[in-house]
VEXSEKE-735097 format. One record per residue (C-alpha): x, y, z. Coordinates in Angstrom, 2 decimals, decimal comma. Example, Ala and Ser with C-alpha at 12.3 -4.5 7.8 and 13.67 -1.06 7.14 Angstrom:
<<12,30 -4,50 7,80>>
<<13,67 -1,06 7,14>>
This chain:
<<9,52 9,73 11,95>>
<<12,22 9,86 9,25>>
<<11,53 6,24 8,30>>
<<9,89 5,73 4,92>>
<<7,62 3,13 6,50>>
<<5,93 5,56 8,88>>
<<3,76 7,55 6,49>>
<<2,24 4,73 4,41>>
<<1,50 2,75 7,56>>
<<0,05 5,84 9,24>>
<<-2,12 6,55 6,20>>
<<-3,37 2,95 6,18>>
<<-4,14 3,12 9,90>>
<<-6,02 6,43 9,58>>
<<-8,14 5,15 6,67>>
<<-9,02 2,00 8,61>>
<<-9,96 4,04 11,69>>
<<-12,20 6,30 9,60>>
<<-13,78 3,18 8,08>>
<<-14,56 1,89 11,56>>
<<-16,28 5,18 12,39>>
<<-18,28 5,25 9,14>>
<<-19,28 1,59 9,35>>
<<-19,39 0,09 12,88>>
<<-19,40 -3,43 11,40>>
<<-16,39 -2,75 9,20>>
<<-14,06 -5,05 11,14>>
<<-16,48 -7,98 11,37>>
<<-15,12 -11,23 9,93>>
<<-17,30 -14,31 9,48>>
<<-17,17 -17,68 7,79>>
<<-19,51 -18,18 4,85>>
<<-19,51 -21,40 2,81>>
<<-16,17 -22,48 4,21>>
<<-14,36 -19,20 3,62>>
<<-13,57 -16,04 5,56>>
<<-15,66 -13,01 4,62>>
<<-15,53 -9,39 5,72>>
<<-14,26 -5,99 4,65>>
<<-10,69 -6,62 5,83>>
<<-10,56 -9,93 3,97>>
<<-12,06 -8,27 0,91>>
<<-9,35 -5,59 0,95>>
<<-6,61 -8,21 1,06>>
<<-8,40 -10,30 -1,58>>
<<-8,87 -7,47 -4,07>>
<<-5,44 -5,93 -3,48>>
<<-3,61 -9,04 -4,72>>
<<-3,58 -8,26 -8,49>>
<<-2,46 -4,66 -7,93>>
<<0,18 -5,76 -5,41>>
<<1,56 -8,38 -7,81>>
<<1,89 -5,84 -10,62>>
<<3,32 -3,26 -8,21>>
<<6,06 -5,65 -7,06>>
<<7,19 -6,15 -10,64>>
<<6,92 -2,41 -11,23>>
<<9,10 -1,77 -8,16>>
<<11,89 -3,85 -9,69>>
<<11,68 -1,99 -13,02>>
<<11,53 1,40 -11,31>>
<<14,58 0,32 -9,33>>
<<16,49 0,30 -12,62>>
<<15,23 3,86 -13,34>>
<<12,70 2,48 -15,80>>
<<8,93 2,18 -15,98>>
<<6,47 -0,23 -17,57>>
<<3,16 1,09 -18,86>>
<<2,23 -2,19 -20,54>>
<<1,52 -4,33 -17,46>>
<<-2,27 -4,11 -17,91>>
<<-1,97 -5,23 -21,52>>
<<0,34 -8,09 -20,50>>
<<-2,30 -9,25 -18,01>>
<<-4,90 -9,09 -20,80>>
<<-2,70 -11,18 -23,13>>
<<-2,16 -13,78 -20,39>>
<<-5,92 -14,05 -19,91>>
<<-6,50 -14,49 -23,63>>
<<-3,86 -17,23 -23,76>>
<<-5,62 -19,04 -20,93>>
<<-9,00 -19,08 -22,70>>
<<-7,37 -20,06 -26,01>>
<<-5,40 -23,01 -24,68>>
<<-8,30 -24,29 -22,55>>
<<-10,49 -24,20 -25,66>>
<<-7,71 -26,12 -27,44>>
<<-7,90 -28,87 -24,81>>
<<-4,50 -28,41 -23,12>>
<<-4,04 -29,67 -19,55>>
<<-4,81 -26,78 -17,24>>
<<-1,43 -26,91 -15,54>>
<<0,17 -26,48 -18,96>>
<<-2,25 -23,64 -19,70>>
<<-0,82 -21,78 -16,69>>
<<2,68 -22,30 -18,06>>
<<1,60 -20,99 -21,47>>
<<0,09 -17,85 -19,91>>
<<3,18 -17,09 -17,83>>
<<5,46 -17,84 -20,77>>
<<3,53 -15,33 -22,89>>
<<3,89 -12,74 -20,12>>
<<7,64 -13,42 -19,93>>
<<7,94 -12,96 -23,70>>
<<6,13 -9,61 -23,40>>
<<8,53 -8,58 -20,64>>
<<11,46 -9,69 -22,79>>
<<10,11 -7,58 -25,67>>
<<10,03 -4,50 -23,44>>
<<13,48 -5,33 -22,09>>
<<14,88 -5,70 -25,60>>
<<13,53 -2,30 -26,62>>
<<14,78 -0,55 -23,48>>
<<18,05 -2,37 -22,77>>
<<18,92 -3,57 -26,25>>
<<17,89 -0,64 -28,46>>
<<18,12 2,09 -25,83>>
<<14,58 3,37 -26,36>>
<<13,16 5,47 -23,54>>
<<11,18 3,14 -21,19>>
<<7,99 5,20 -21,28>>
<<7,96 5,07 -25,09>>
<<9,12 1,45 -25,40>>
<<6,44 0,14 -23,05>>
<<3,79 2,43 -24,51>>
<<4,02 0,38 -27,72>>
<<2,82 -2,80 -25,99>>
<<0,39 -0,85 -23,83>>
<<-1,38 0,35 -26,98>>
<<-1,15 -2,89 -28,97>>
<<-1,39 -5,51 -26,20>>
<<-5,16 -5,46 -25,76>>
<<-5,56 -5,71 -29,51>>
<<-3,28 -8,76 -29,45>>
<<-5,51 -10,26 -26,76>>
<<-8,61 -9,71 -28,91>>
<<-6,86 -11,28 -31,89>>
<<-6,03 -14,35 -29,78>>
<<-9,73 -14,58 -28,88>>
<<-10,67 -14,42 -32,54>>
<<-8,43 -17,40 -33,32>>
<<-11,25 -19,67 -32,14>>
<<-14,23 -17,43 -32,85>>
<<-14,82 -15,84 -29,47>>
<<-14,92 -12,16 -28,58>>
<<-15,18 -12,64 -24,79>>
<<-14,89 -16,44 -24,40>>
<<-15,73 -18,10 -21,11>>
<<-14,10 -21,21 -19,72>>
<<-14,24 -23,53 -16,74>>
<<-11,10 -24,61 -14,90>>
<<-11,25 -25,95 -11,36>>
<<-7,45 -25,65 -11,16>>
<<-7,10 -22,03 -12,27>>
<<-10,26 -20,83 -10,57>>
<<-9,07 -22,57 -7,42>>
<<-5,91 -20,44 -7,52>>
<<-8,01 -17,28 -7,71>>
<<-11,33 -17,81 -5,94>>
<<-10,72 -20,96 -3,90>>
<<-9,88 -21,22 -0,22>>
<<-7,59 -23,26 2,01>>
<<-8,30 -23,45 5,75>>
<<-10,91 -20,69 5,28>>
<<-8,27 -18,34 3,76>>
<<-8,61 -17,28 0,09>>
<<-6,16 -19,23 -2,06>>
<<-4,92 -16,16 -3,88>>
<<-3,44 -14,88 -0,62>>
<<-1,27 -18,00 -0,44>>
<<-0,30 -17,55 -4,09>>
<<0,65 -13,94 -3,44>>
<<2,64 -14,82 -0,31>>
<<4,60 -17,46 -2,21>>
<<5,39 -15,09 -5,08>>
<<6,33 -12,29 -2,70>>
<<8,72 -14,52 -0,76>>
<<10,25 -15,83 -3,99>>
<<10,82 -12,31 -5,29>>
<<12,13 -11,15 -1,90>>
<<14,69 -13,96 -1,84>>
<<15,69 -13,14 -5,41>>
<<16,13 -9,43 -4,67>>
<<17,45 -9,52 -1,09>>
<<19,31 -12,81 -0,86>>
<<21,08 -12,79 -4,23>>
<<23,25 -10,24 -5,99>>
<<20,42 -9,35 -8,38>>
<<18,87 -6,80 -6,03>>
<<22,20 -5,04 -5,55>>
<<22,79 -5,01 -9,30>>
<<19,30 -3,62 -9,99>>
<<19,76 -0,80 -7,49>>
<<23,26 -0,10 -8,79>>
<<21,94 0,07 -12,36>>
<<19,21 2,47 -11,34>>
<<21,58 4,58 -9,28>>
<<24,20 4,99 -11,99>>
<<24,23 2,68 -15,00>>
<<27,56 4,01 -16,33>>
<<29,32 3,48 -13,01>>
<<27,78 0,00 -12,76>>
<<29,24 -0,93 -16,15>>
<<32,66 0,29 -15,06>>
<<32,33 -1,83 -11,91>>
<<31,65 -4,93 -14,02>>
<<27,85 -5,01 -13,83>>
<<26,12 -5,58 -17,16>>
<<23,52 -2,83 -16,75>>
<<21,70 -3,72 -19,97>>
<<21,31 -7,36 -18,95>>
<<20,06 -6,35 -15,49>>
<<17,48 -3,98 -17,01>>
<<16,38 -6,74 -19,39>>
<<15,91 -9,19 -16,49>>
<<13,94 -6,55 -14,55>>
<<11,43 -6,19 -17,39>>
<<11,06 -9,97 -17,66>>
<<10,32 -10,14 -13,92>>
<<7,78 -7,33 -14,29>>
<<6,14 -9,17 -17,17>>
<<5,90 -12,38 -15,14>>
<<4,28 -10,60 -12,19>>
<<1,79 -8,93 -14,55>>
<<1,12 -12,37 -16,04>>
<<0,28 -13,76 -12,61>>
<<-2,10 -10,83 -12,05>>
<<-3,72 -11,68 -15,39>>
<<-4,14 -15,30 -14,32>>
<<-5,79 -14,25 -11,04>>
<<-8,13 -11,73 -12,67>>
<<-9,09 -13,93 -15,62>>
<<-9,70 -17,00 -13,45>>
<<-11,83 -14,83 -11,15>>
<<-14,27 -14,01 -13,95>>
<<-13,50 -17,20 -15,97>>
<<-13,73 -15,04 -19,08>>
<<-11,12 -13,56 -21,40>>
<<-11,93 -9,86 -21,71>>
<<-8,83 -8,07 -23,05>>
<<-10,64 -4,73 -23,28>>
<<-11,41 -4,25 -19,59>>
<<-9,30 -6,70 -17,55>>
<<-6,63 -4,93 -15,49>>
<<-7,64 -1,62 -17,01>>
<<-5,45 1,22 -15,62>>
<<-3,74 -1,19 -13,23>>
<<-0,40 0,29 -14,29>>
<<-1,37 3,60 -12,70>>
<<-2,29 1,99 -9,38>>
<<0,93 -0,04 -9,50>>
<<3,08 3,04 -10,00>>
<<1,19 4,82 -7,21>>
<<1,71 1,85 -4,90>>
<<5,47 1,95 -5,52>>
<<5,65 5,69 -4,89>>
<<3,42 5,56 -1,80>>
<<5,71 2,80 -0,52>>
<<8,69 5,15 -0,67>>
<<10,04 4,28 -4,10>>
<<11,47 6,95 -6,36>>
<<11,05 7,19 -10,11>>
<<14,72 8,26 -10,16>>
<<15,58 4,61 -9,46>>
<<18,24 3,12 -7,25>>
<<16,03 1,68 -4,50>>
<<13,56 -1,21 -4,19>>
<<11,08 -1,43 -1,29>>
<<9,11 -4,63 -1,74>>
<<7,35 -4,67 1,63>>
<<6,40 -1,01 1,49>>
<<5,16 -1,44 -2,08>>
<<2,66 -3,99 -0,75>>
<<1,59 -1,47 1,90>>
<<1,11 1,06 -0,88>>
<<-1,16 -1,36 -2,73>>
<<-3,15 -1,93 0,47>>
<<-3,52 1,83 0,96>>
<<-4,97 2,17 -2,54>>
<<-7,37 -0,76 -2,15>>
<<-8,44 0,28 1,37>>
<<-9,17 3,76 0,09>>
<<-11,23 2,33 -2,79>>
<<-13,23 0,15 -0,37>>
<<-13,72 3,10 1,98>>
<<-15,18 5,25 -0,76>>
<<-17,57 2,47 -1,77>>
<<-18,91 1,87 1,75>>
<<-19,19 5,59 2,47>>
<<-22,12 5,90 0,07>>
<<-20,61 8,82 -1,81>>
<<-21,74 9,31 -5,42>>
<<-19,46 7,47 -7,86>>
<<-18,36 10,71 -9,55>>
<<-16,54 11,74 -6,35>>
<<-14,60 8,49 -6,00>>
<<-11,59 9,25 -8,17>>
<<-11,30 12,82 -6,91>>
<<-11,20 11,76 -3,25>>
<<-8,78 8,97 -4,08>>
<<-6,46 11,41 -5,85>>
<<-6,58 13,90 -2,97>>
<<-5,75 11,27 -0,34>>
<<-2,89 9,88 -2,43>>
<<-1,58 13,43 -2,94>>
<<-1,74 14,02 0,83>>
<<0,27 10,86 1,54>>
<<2,88 11,80 -1,06>>
<<3,21 15,30 0,38>>
<<3,82 13,82 3,82>>
<<6,57 11,67 2,34>>
<<8,31 14,69 0,85>>
<<11,25 15,86 2,99>>
<<10,85 19,44 1,77>>
<<7,12 19,46 2,54>>
<<7,67 18,09 6,06>>
<<10,43 20,61 6,71>>
<<8,21 23,45 5,50>>
<<5,30 22,31 7,70>>
<<7,61 21,93 10,71>>
<<9,09 25,39 10,13>>
<<5,63 26,95 9,86>>
<<4,49 25,27 13,07>>
<<7,67 26,33 14,86>>
<<7,18 29,97 13,83>>
<<3,60 29,87 15,11>>
<<4,74 28,39 18,43>>
<<7,38 31,09 18,85>>
<<4,79 33,80 18,23>>
């Protein structure tokens, strides 16, 4: 019960059980037009963008940083896609352009934080505020405010299916495994956690803490760029104002629900994904429950608060002590 994995998994299981009680057909999965459909598939499908952003956020938080600009980076990536498709670029190259723009945004944040020593919340707030405006300016380059496009390649990555399974799940699995290998099978993960634990001590030990923080922000930018690709290809429209709106908040919540600490020093990739699933499952649960929309965010906040309280060592010790005193009486 001391494992960090217990409480997020228990929360996910409880929410799914409640869903089964509310909706007896909740677990039904069927094949429609050559693709799996059902609530469970929908949860996995819709959790992908948040999980991608959360994985990048987990790396940045591991360095004791934070990135509030991930939603804006996703919006910029989407605008780049529409722009370059309108310009007639090959669609494979368009994907490269979008991810390159996201990497540049991550490098900008990294330069401000690692290079100039600006506080992460302030440094990334700059791009958070300006990024969606940059996306709208990109749209205006070719006279569109919310331009649409058609791309069998990009839309296949987002809304297509392979062997009845949504393609974006394969994309996510590949990116997760790549990041896992990078963090857990190379020295980078150790350096990131060392930087977050104690940057000064890491420098003394020979670790370039500034370079590691810079790389972390580039990785976060790339993951946000992939989320932007998925979301933009889903709607085949560049909409910098609303795409990935507030996704940074869900990403931070997913990291914390997964056992991560804003104090840095630890990265939990697998549990971060579970955190993203908890958030998306809760969102789906509220929708199928038939509750009025104005209650949605309140219930979501209360459930998230409950999970975080259960993860707190002090809260668990206090609850255990109170129960023990009642038993003794």
